[in-house]
Chimera marker file (.cmm) of the C-alpha trace (Angstrom):
<marker_set name="trace">
<marker id="1" x="0.000" y="0.000" z="0.000" r="1" g="1" b="0" radius="0.5"/>
<marker id="2" x="0.981" y="3.590" z="-0.517" r="1" g="1" b="0" radius="0.5"/>
<marker id="3" x="-0.435" y="5.923" z="2.151" r="1" g="1" b="0" radius="0.5"/>
<marker id="4" x="0.239" y="9.648" z="2.563" r="1" g="1" b="0" radius="0.5"/>
<marker id="5" x="1.274" y="10.685" z="6.082" r="1" g="1" b="0" radius="0.5"/>
<marker id="6" x="-1.013" y="13.712" z="5.947" r="1" g="1" b="0" radius="0.5"/>
<marker id="7" x="-4.642" y="12.836" z="6.690" r="1" g="1" b="0" radius="0.5"/>
<marker id="8" x="-6.535" y="12.911" z="3.414" r="1" g="1" b="0" radius="0.5"/>
<marker id="9" x="-9.914" y="11.168" z="3.616" r="1" g="1" b="0" radius="0.5"/>
<marker id="10" x="-10.359" y="10.497" z="-0.114" r="1" g="1" b="0" radius="0.5"/>
<marker id="11" x="-9.319" y="11.515" z="-3.615" r="1" g="1" b="0" radius="0.5"/>
<marker id="12" x="-11.661" y="14.518" z="-3.586" r="1" g="1" b="0" radius="0.5"/>
<marker id="13" x="-9.649" y="16.114" z="-0.772" r="1" g="1" b="0" radius="0.5"/>
<marker id="14" x="-6.271" y="15.284" z="-2.357" r="1" g="1" b="0" radius="0.5"/>
<marker id="15" x="-4.091" y="18.302" z="-3.166" r="1" g="1" b="0" radius="0.5"/>
<marker id="16" x="-2.546" y="17.944" z="-6.628" r="1" g="1" b="0" radius="0.5"/>
<marker id="17" x="1.037" y="18.020" z="-5.349" r="1" g="1" b="0" radius="0.5"/>
<marker id="18" x="0.335" y="15.272" z="-2.807" r="1" g="1" b="0" radius="0.5"/>
<marker id="19" x="-1.461" y="13.227" z="-5.492" r="1" g="1" b="0" radius="0.5"/>
<marker id="20" x="1.592" y="13.484" z="-7.732" r="1" g="1" b="0" radius="0.5"/>
<marker id="21" x="3.875" y="12.393" z="-4.885" r="1" g="1" b="0" radius="0.5"/>
<marker id="22" x="1.592" y="9.471" z="-3.987" r="1" g="1" b="0" radius="0.5"/>
<marker id="23" x="1.562" y="8.268" z="-7.591" r="1" g="1" b="0" radius="0.5"/>
<marker id="24" x="5.332" y="8.630" z="-7.837" r="1" g="1" b="0" radius="0.5"/>
<marker id="25" x="5.673" y="6.353" z="-4.802" r="1" g="1" b="0" radius="0.5"/>
<marker id="26" x="3.068" y="3.929" z="-6.180" r="1" g="1" b="0" radius="0.5"/>
<marker id="27" x="5.164" y="3.603" z="-9.335" r="1" g="1" b="0" radius="0.5"/>
<marker id="28" x="8.253" y="2.807" z="-7.251" r="1" g="1" b="0" radius="0.5"/>
<marker id="29" x="6.396" y="0.225" z="-5.160" r="1" g="1" b="0" radius="0.5"/>
<marker id="30" x="4.809" y="-1.350" z="-8.257" r="1" g="1" b="0" radius="0.5"/>
<marker id="31" x="8.254" y="-1.728" z="-9.860" r="1" g="1" b="0" radius="0.5"/>
<marker id="32" x="9.672" y="-3.199" z="-6.647" r="1" g="1" b="0" radius="0.5"/>
<marker id="33" x="6.773" y="-5.657" z="-6.308" r="1" g="1" b="0" radius="0.5"/>
<marker id="34" x="7.149" y="-6.770" z="-9.929" r="1" g="1" b="0" radius="0.5"/>
<marker id="35" x="10.900" y="-7.271" z="-9.594" r="1" g="1" b="0" radius="0.5"/>
<marker id="36" x="10.964" y="-8.740" z="-6.097" r="1" g="1" b="0" radius="0.5"/>
<marker id="37" x="8.046" y="-11.138" z="-6.484" r="1" g="1" b="0" radius="0.5"/>
<marker id="38" x="8.599" y="-11.890" z="-10.182" r="1" g="1" b="0" radius="0.5"/>
<marker id="39" x="4.891" y="-11.491" z="-10.849" r="1" g="1" b="0" radius="0.5"/>
<marker id="40" x="3.348" y="-11.189" z="-14.313" r="1" g="1" b="0" radius="0.5"/>
<marker id="41" x="1.825" y="-7.786" z="-13.536" r="1" g="1" b="0" radius="0.5"/>
<marker id="42" x="0.416" y="-5.560" z="-10.813" r="1" g="1" b="0" radius="0.5"/>
<marker id="43" x="-3.087" y="-4.363" z="-10.040" r="1" g="1" b="0" radius="0.5"/>
<marker id="44" x="-3.674" y="-1.034" z="-8.274" r="1" g="1" b="0" radius="0.5"/>
<marker id="45" x="-6.938" y="-0.247" z="-6.522" r="1" g="1" b="0" radius="0.5"/>
<marker id="46" x="-8.266" y="2.737" z="-4.608" r="1" g="1" b="0" radius="0.5"/>
<marker id="47" x="-11.867" y="3.388" z="-3.470" r="1" g="1" b="0" radius="0.5"/>
<marker id="48" x="-13.725" y="6.588" z="-2.565" r="1" g="1" b="0" radius="0.5"/>
<marker id="49" x="-16.936" y="6.684" z="-0.515" r="1" g="1" b="0" radius="0.5"/>
<marker id="50" x="-18.885" y="3.714" z="0.817" r="1" g="1" b="0" radius="0.5"/>
<marker id="51" x="-20.698" y="3.158" z="-2.492" r="1" g="1" b="0" radius="0.5"/>
<marker id="52" x="-17.331" y="2.334" z="-4.056" r="1" g="1" b="0" radius="0.5"/>
<marker id="53" x="-16.265" y="0.107" z="-1.179" r="1" g="1" b="0" radius="0.5"/>
<marker id="54" x="-14.201" y="2.596" z="0.855" r="1" g="1" b="0" radius="0.5"/>
<marker id="55" x="-14.106" y="1.439" z="4.461" r="1" g="1" b="0" radius="0.5"/>
<marker id="56" x="-10.910" y="3.150" z="5.640" r="1" g="1" b="0" radius="0.5"/>
<marker id="57" x="-11.340" y="6.886" z="5.378" r="1" g="1" b="0" radius="0.5"/>
<marker id="58" x="-7.694" y="7.791" z="4.841" r="1" g="1" b="0" radius="0.5"/>
<marker id="59" x="-6.527" y="7.807" z="1.218" r="1" g="1" b="0" radius="0.5"/>
<marker id="60" x="-4.398" y="4.839" z="0.210" r="1" g="1" b="0" radius="0.5"/>
<marker id="61" x="-3.600" y="2.754" z="-2.865" r="1" g="1" b="0" radius="0.5"/>
<marker id="62" x="-3.335" y="-1.026" z="-2.764" r="1" g="1" b="0" radius="0.5"/>
<marker id="63" x="-0.769" y="-2.671" z="-5.042" r="1" g="1" b="0" radius="0.5"/>
<marker id="64" x="-1.427" y="-6.346" z="-5.713" r="1" g="1" b="0" radius="0.5"/>
<marker id="65" x="0.963" y="-8.704" z="-7.511" r="1" g="1" b="0" radius="0.5"/>
<marker id="66" x="-0.729" y="-10.773" z="-10.225" r="1" g="1" b="0" radius="0.5"/>
<marker id="67" x="0.326" y="-14.084" z="-11.727" r="1" g="1" b="0" radius="0.5"/>
<marker id="68" x="-1.230" y="-15.389" z="-14.918" r="1" g="1" b="0" radius="0.5"/>
<marker id="69" x="-4.983" y="-15.717" z="-14.942" r="1" g="1" b="0" radius="0.5"/>
<marker id="70" x="-5.640" y="-16.200" z="-11.222" r="1" g="1" b="0" radius="0.5"/>
<marker id="71" x="-5.821" y="-12.555" z="-10.158" r="1" g="1" b="0" radius="0.5"/>
<marker id="72" x="-7.630" y="-11.309" z="-13.250" r="1" g="1" b="0" radius="0.5"/>
<marker id="73" x="-10.516" y="-13.652" z="-12.507" r="1" g="1" b="0" radius="0.5"/>
<marker id="74" x="-10.698" y="-12.338" z="-8.948" r="1" g="1" b="0" radius="0.5"/>
<marker id="75" x="-10.507" y="-8.737" z="-10.124" r="1" g="1" b="0" radius="0.5"/>
<marker id="76" x="-13.307" y="-9.211" z="-12.621" r="1" g="1" b="0" radius="0.5"/>
<marker id="77" x="-15.503" y="-10.429" z="-9.779" r="1" g="1" b="0" radius="0.5"/>
<marker id="78" x="-14.574" y="-7.266" z="-7.812" r="1" g="1" b="0" radius="0.5"/>
<marker id="79" x="-16.309" y="-8.419" z="-4.651" r="1" g="1" b="0" radius="0.5"/>
<marker id="80" x="-14.289" y="-11.628" z="-4.687" r="1" g="1" b="0" radius="0.5"/>
<marker id="81" x="-11.047" y="-12.177" z="-2.885" r="1" g="1" b="0" radius="0.5"/>
<marker id="82" x="-7.708" y="-11.163" z="-4.362" r="1" g="1" b="0" radius="0.5"/>
<marker id="83" x="-6.218" y="-14.413" z="-3.084" r="1" g="1" b="0" radius="0.5"/>
<marker id="84" x="-6.749" y="-18.066" z="-3.762" r="1" g="1" b="0" radius="0.5"/>
<marker id="85" x="-7.863" y="-18.427" z="-0.134" r="1" g="1" b="0" radius="0.5"/>
<marker id="86" x="-4.463" y="-19.771" z="0.913" r="1" g="1" b="0" radius="0.5"/>
<marker id="87" x="-3.757" y="-19.315" z="4.612" r="1" g="1" b="0" radius="0.5"/>
<marker id="88" x="-1.191" y="-16.537" z="4.854" r="1" g="1" b="0" radius="0.5"/>
<marker id="89" x="1.047" y="-16.813" z="7.900" r="1" g="1" b="0" radius="0.5"/>
<marker id="90" x="2.921" y="-13.998" z="9.621" r="1" g="1" b="0" radius="0.5"/>
<marker id="91" x="6.153" y="-15.594" z="8.390" r="1" g="1" b="0" radius="0.5"/>
<marker id="92" x="4.902" y="-15.478" z="4.779" r="1" g="1" b="0" radius="0.5"/>
<marker id="93" x="3.941" y="-11.815" z="5.198" r="1" g="1" b="0" radius="0.5"/>
<marker id="94" x="7.352" y="-10.979" z="6.659" r="1" g="1" b="0" radius="0.5"/>
<marker id="95" x="9.174" y="-12.793" z="3.852" r="1" g="1" b="0" radius="0.5"/>
<marker id="96" x="7.142" y="-10.979" z="1.189" r="1" g="1" b="0" radius="0.5"/>
<marker id="97" x="7.633" y="-7.604" z="2.893" r="1" g="1" b="0" radius="0.5"/>
<marker id="98" x="11.392" y="-8.174" z="3.010" r="1" g="1" b="0" radius="0.5"/>
<marker id="99" x="11.472" y="-9.050" z="-0.700" r="1" g="1" b="0" radius="0.5"/>
<marker id="100" x="9.608" y="-5.828" z="-1.548" r="1" g="1" b="0" radius="0.5"/>
<marker id="101" x="11.921" y="-3.781" z="0.717" r="1" g="1" b="0" radius="0.5"/>
<marker id="102" x="14.908" y="-5.291" z="-1.101" r="1" g="1" b="0" radius="0.5"/>
<marker id="103" x="13.246" y="-4.490" z="-4.432" r="1" g="1" b="0" radius="0.5"/>
<marker id="104" x="12.785" y="-0.874" z="-3.362" r="1" g="1" b="0" radius="0.5"/>
<marker id="105" x="16.396" y="-0.648" z="-2.215" r="1" g="1" b="0" radius="0.5"/>
<marker id="106" x="17.552" y="-1.910" z="-5.625" r="1" g="1" b="0" radius="0.5"/>
<marker id="107" x="15.648" y="0.687" z="-7.670" r="1" g="1" b="0" radius="0.5"/>
<link id1="1" id2="2" r="1" g="1" b="0" radius="0.2"/>
<link id1="2" id2="3" r="1" g="1" b="0" radius="0.2"/>
<link id1="3" id2="4" r="1" g="1" b="0" radius="0.2"/>
<link id1="4" id2="5" r="1" g="1" b="0" radius="0.2"/>
<link id1="5" id2="6" r="1" g="1" b="0" radius="0.2"/>
<link id1="6" id2="7" r="1" g="1" b="0" radius="0.2"/>
<link id1="7" id2="8" r="1" g="1" b="0" radius="0.2"/>
<link id1="8" id2="9" r="1" g="1" b="0" radius="0.2"/>
<link id1="9" id2="10" r="1" g="1" b="0" radius="0.2"/>
<link id1="10" id2="11" r="1" g="1" b="0" radius="0.2"/>
<link id1="11" id2="12" r="1" g="1" b="0" radius="0.2"/>
<link id1="12" id2="13" r="1" g="1" b="0" radius="0.2"/>
<link id1="13" id2="14" r="1" g="1" b="0" radius="0.2"/>
<link id1="14" id2="15" r="1" g="1" b="0" radius="0.2"/>
<link id1="15" id2="16" r="1" g="1" b="0" radius="0.2"/>
<link id1="16" id2="17" r="1" g="1" b="0" radius="0.2"/>
<link id1="17" id2="18" r="1" g="1" b="0" radius="0.2"/>
<link id1="18" id2="19" r="1" g="1" b="0" radius="0.2"/>
<link id1="19" id2="20" r="1" g="1" b="0" radius="0.2"/>
<link id1="20" id2="21" r="1" g="1" b="0" radius="0.2"/>
<link id1="21" id2="22" r="1" g="1" b="0" radius="0.2"/>
<link id1="22" id2="23" r="1" g="1" b="0" radius="0.2"/>
<link id1="23" id2="24" r="1" g="1" b="0" radius="0.2"/>
<link id1="24" id2="25" r="1" g="1" b="0" radius="0.2"/>
<link id1="25" id2="26" r="1" g="1" b="0" radius="0.2"/>
<link id1="26" id2="27" r="1" g="1" b="0" radius="0.2"/>
<link id1="27" id2="28" r="1" g="1" b="0" radius="0.2"/>
<link id1="28" id2="29" r="1" g="1" b="0" radius="0.2"/>
<link id1="29" id2="30" r="1" g="1" b="0" radius="0.2"/>
<link id1="30" id2="31" r="1" g="1" b="0" radius="0.2"/>
<link id1="31" id2="32" r="1" g="1" b="0" radius="0.2"/>
<link id1="32" id2="33" r="1" g="1" b="0" radius="0.2"/>
<link id1="33" id2="34" r="1" g="1" b="0" radius="0.2"/>
<link id1="34" id2="35" r="1" g="1" b="0" radius="0.2"/>
<link id1="35" id2="36" r="1" g="1" b="0" radius="0.2"/>
<link id1="36" id2="37" r="1" g="1" b="0" radius="0.2"/>
<link id1="37" id2="38" r="1" g="1" b="0" radius="0.2"/>
<link id1="38" id2="39" r="1" g="1" b="0" radius="0.2"/>
<link id1="39" id2="40" r="1" g="1" b="0" radius="0.2"/>
<link id1="40" id2="41" r="1" g="1" b="0" radius="0.2"/>
<link id1="41" id2="42" r="1" g="1" b="0" radius="0.2"/>
<link id1="42" id2="43" r="1" g="1" b="0" radius="0.2"/>
<link id1="43" id2="44" r="1" g="1" b="0" radius="0.2"/>
<link id1="44" id2="45" r="1" g="1" b="0" radius="0.2"/>
<link id1="45" id2="46" r="1" g="1" b="0" radius="0.2"/>
<link id1="46" id2="47" r="1" g="1" b="0" radius="0.2"/>
<link id1="47" id2="48" r="1" g="1" b="0" radius="0.2"/>
<link id1="48" id2="49" r="1" g="1" b="0" radius="0.2"/>
<link id1="49" id2="50" r="1" g="1" b="0" radius="0.2"/>
<link id1="50" id2="51" r="1" g="1" b="0" radius="0.2"/>
<link id1="51" id2="52" r="1" g="1" b="0" radius="0.2"/>
<link id1="52" id2="53" r="1" g="1" b="0" radius="0.2"/>
<link id1="53" id2="54" r="1" g="1" b="0" radius="0.2"/>
<link id1="54" id2="55" r="1" g="1" b="0" radius="0.2"/>
<link id1="55" id2="56" r="1" g="1" b="0" radius="0.2"/>
<link id1="56" id2="57" r="1" g="1" b="0" radius="0.2"/>
<link id1="57" id2="58" r="1" g="1" b="0" radius="0.2"/>
<link id1="58" id2="59" r="1" g="1" b="0" radius="0.2"/>
<link id1="59" id2="60" r="1" g="1" b="0" radius="0.2"/>
<link id1="60" id2="61" r="1" g="1" b="0" radius="0.2"/>
<link id1="61" id2="62" r="1" g="1" b="0" radius="0.2"/>
<link id1="62" id2="63" r="1" g="1" b="0" radius="0.2"/>
<link id1="63" id2="64" r="1" g="1" b="0" radius="0.2"/>
<link id1="64" id2="65" r="1" g="1" b="0" radius="0.2"/>
<link id1="65" id2="66" r="1" g="1" b="0" radius="0.2"/>
<link id1="66" id2="67" r="1" g="1" b="0" radius="0.2"/>
<link id1="67" id2="68" r="1" g="1" b="0" radius="0.2"/>
<link id1="68" id2="69" r="1" g="1" b="0" radius="0.2"/>
<link id1="69" id2="70" r="1" g="1" b="0" radius="0.2"/>
<link id1="70" id2="71" r="1" g="1" b="0" radius="0.2"/>
<link id1="71" id2="72" r="1" g="1" b="0" radius="0.2"/>
<link id1="72" id2="73" r="1" g="1" b="0" radius="0.2"/>
<link id1="73" id2="74" r="1" g="1" b="0" radius="0.2"/>
<link id1="74" id2="75" r="1" g="1" b="0" radius="0.2"/>
<link id1="75" id2="76" r="1" g="1" b="0" radius="0.2"/>
<link id1="76" id2="77" r="1" g="1" b="0" radius="0.2"/>
<link id1="77" id2="78" r="1" g="1" b="0" radius="0.2"/>
<link id1="78" id2="79" r="1" g="1" b="0" radius="0.2"/>
<link id1="79" id2="80" r="1" g="1" b="0" radius="0.2"/>
<link id1="80" id2="81" r="1" g="1" b="0" radius="0.2"/>
<link id1="81" id2="82" r="1" g="1" b="0" radius="0.2"/>
<link id1="82" id2="83" r="1" g="1" b="0" radius="0.2"/>
<link id1="83" id2="84" r="1" g="1" b="0" radius="0.2"/>
<link id1="84" id2="85" r="1" g="1" b="0" radius="0.2"/>
<link id1="85" id2="86" r="1" g="1" b="0" radius="0.2"/>
<link id1="86" id2="87" r="1" g="1" b="0" radius="0.2"/>
<link id1="87" id2="88" r="1" g="1" b="0" radius="0.2"/>
<link id1="88" id2="89" r="1" g="1" b="0" radius="0.2"/>
<link id1="89" id2="90" r="1" g="1" b="0" radius="0.2"/>
<link id1="90" id2="91" r="1" g="1" b="0" radius="0.2"/>
<link id1="91" id2="92" r="1" g="1" b="0" radius="0.2"/>
<link id1="92" id2="93" r="1" g="1" b="0" radius="0.2"/>
<link id1="93" id2="94" r="1" g="1" b="0" radius="0.2"/>
<link id1="94" id2="95" r="1" g="1" b="0" radius="0.2"/>
<link id1="95" id2="96" r="1" g="1" b="0" radius="0.2"/>
<link id1="96" id2="97" r="1" g="1" b="0" radius="0.2"/>
<link id1="97" id2="98" r="1" g="1" b="0" radius="0.2"/>
<link id1="98" id2="99" r="1" g="1" b="0" radius="0.2"/>
<link id1="99" id2="100" r="1" g="1" b="0" radius="0.2"/>
<link id1="100" id2="101" r="1" g="1" b="0" radius="0.2"/>
<link id1="101" id2="102" r="1" g="1" b="0" radius="0.2"/>
<link id1="102" id2="103" r="1" g="1" b="0" radius="0.2"/>
<link id1="103" id2="104" r="1" g="1" b="0" radius="0.2"/>
<link id1="104" id2="105" r="1" g="1" b="0" radius="0.2"/>
<link id1="105" id2="106" r="1" g="1" b="0" radius="0.2"/>
<link id1="106" id2="107" r="1" g="1" b="0" radius="0.2"/>
</marker_set>
């Protein structure tokens, strides 16, 4: 995820300069995710207002790694999960986070 430190509830309240900085960071993270996880692509998502699915009222962008067809099917279902329902352990999360940190360091 890319999250501005300044409290910005949604895209409507986003100052242009902060929006540009957020997108610049999203590009860096997307490149790091692609390189570090060797995924086939990345999917970015961001929601505004409850009708669009916003449930955390602080602007942020999710960056999901995608492999082959699996994630595209989930994305097309929108309400479906972005995972294959695999149990994700804290160790798996830590390993993935470290890979992405290394990817960012190597940019």
